[in-house]
C-alpha positions, 0 to 999 in steps of 0.5 A: 515641812516634814516632806523634805530632807537634807537628803533629798539635796544630798547631790548638790550640797556643795556649789564648789566641786559641780562645776569645771574650771570654765564655768567655776563657782567664781565665774558664775557669782553675780559681780554687781550684786556682790561688788554693791554689797561690799562697797556699801560696808565700806562706805558704812565703816567710814559713816561709822567712824566719822560719827563716833570717833569723837564720842568717847561716852560711846567709844571708851576713849578709843575713836577707832572702836566702833570703825574695828567691831564694824569691820569685824561684823562685815568680815564675819557676814562675808564668811556666812554668805560664803558658808551659805553658797558653799552648802546651797539654797538647796540643801538649806531647803531641807534644814528649814524645820530646824533652822526655823525652830531655832530661830523662834526659841531665839526670839522666845529667849528674848522675853526671858531673863537673858532678854534685855532692852535697848532704846525701848525695845526688849529684843535682845539678848546680851552675850557679853563682852560688849556683844549683843544679839537681836534674834529678830534679824535671823528670823526674817531669813527663816520666815522667808526660807520657811514660807518658800518651802511650803508653797513651793513644794508641791509646784516644784513637784509638778502637782499643781500649778499654783500653791493651794488656799490650805498651803498658804494658810500652813505658810501664814500660819508660820510667819505669824508665830515669830511675827506675835512673839516679835511683836510682844518685845515690842519691836514694831519696826521688825514686824513691819519689815516681816509683814511686807516679806510675806506680801512679796513671798506670797505675790511671788508664789503665785498665791490667790489675789483674795489672800493679798488683798485679805491680808492688806485688809486685815493688817489695817484693821488690826493696825486701827485695832492695835491703836485703839485699844492703846496696845502700843507703848508711850514712845511708840505713840510718841513716834508716830505723833512726831511724825504726823506734826514734827513742830509737837515736841521739836526739843523731845520726841521730835528732836532725832528727826528735826536734827537728822533733817538738818544734818542732810540739809546742810550737806549740799550738794557736795557735803561738807567734807568727810569728818567736817559735818558739824551736825556730826562732829557736834553729836546732835543726831543720836544714834547717828552710827545705827539708825540715822546713820545716812545723815552722815552722809548726807551731811559730809558727802552731800546729795552726791554721796547719797545719792551713791549709797541709793545707786548702790542699793539700786544696784542689789535689788536690780540684781536680786530681781534678775535673780528671781527672774531668771531661775526656773525653780519657784523655791528660789523665786520666792526666796529671792522675792522675799529678800528683795522686799525685805531689803526695799522696805528696810532701806526705804523706811531708815533713809525715809525716817531721816527724811521725815516721811516715814515714822522713826521705826528703829531700823538699820540701812542695809550694810551701812548701820553699825550693828552685828546681828543686822549685818550678819543676816543680810549677808546670809541673805546675799549668800541665798541670792547668790547660791540661786544664781550659782545653782541654776541651769546653764542655759547656753 
């Protein structure tokens, strides 16, 4: 990691001003990607408002409390995307050691008295004024950037065709440190996402298949060992038990999933109408503005509205895949692949747990769920994708 520096990429520090008016940054942006992300955030604002406007215990009597904060989070996230494009992913490549160190310090800070427990996970830092920070969200980005930097270094320099075993081992060690800390919080959902990111990054890097199959085997053995040794908290064990048998405790640990399925099932084809869902207005689904926000779409917008969310997520993944394929540098390909793995798995897990096909893991739906840390991180990821596209060579 020490072989790179910000100065090396100084000539491309800013994407702005490097192109003529005929080939400006604005024209080179991936507009279907950006438009889909904005549309999802706007839909999320409506769903968050619908889920919280009548919950006085959460809104302190202000029905627009969460709507305003969700819009504010989206605005800040959009600004972070613009800043990421302005800096450029290549400049950030030189700053990876600093960013990685800061992210590790933040997740370690959660284990100090600064940390706070929310919904069973000791994964937050309370800032004050009703705001909190979940460092594990930003760690996803630094794992992607750090692994990409190591795995692509000698390949992009032309020294070798694929990362060697020693480089892959270093990259895995880089990812293992924050993952171990997050696992100790415990924040199993974030660890699951990070594990998928690592696999996606290795696949894109061209690393030997022995590493891929070895990691899958080691992960399976580790999961069995964690279960057998009783290292999971009681609430995590209960969630898996409820997933395996939804009828086990319908009024207890299985309540969230059962109510979520009722809400989605009652929406039918076109839904009950925005702000008209009985499950939503009756406040039967807990954490509906965050982890279970998809239930609002299923109930009030129906299959068509929920399907629109899936289509928009699909467009984002499609455009990200195209960006990964078209870039001429392995570093950009790996970064894009890591983001694809992150978004795809997190969306699948979130929607899957509301449908009862995945265990409840406390993961937000990208762009849609309420939550500042998640919103900031995913918009930075969009900025990285746009930067990779903007700085690709012109083939015309």
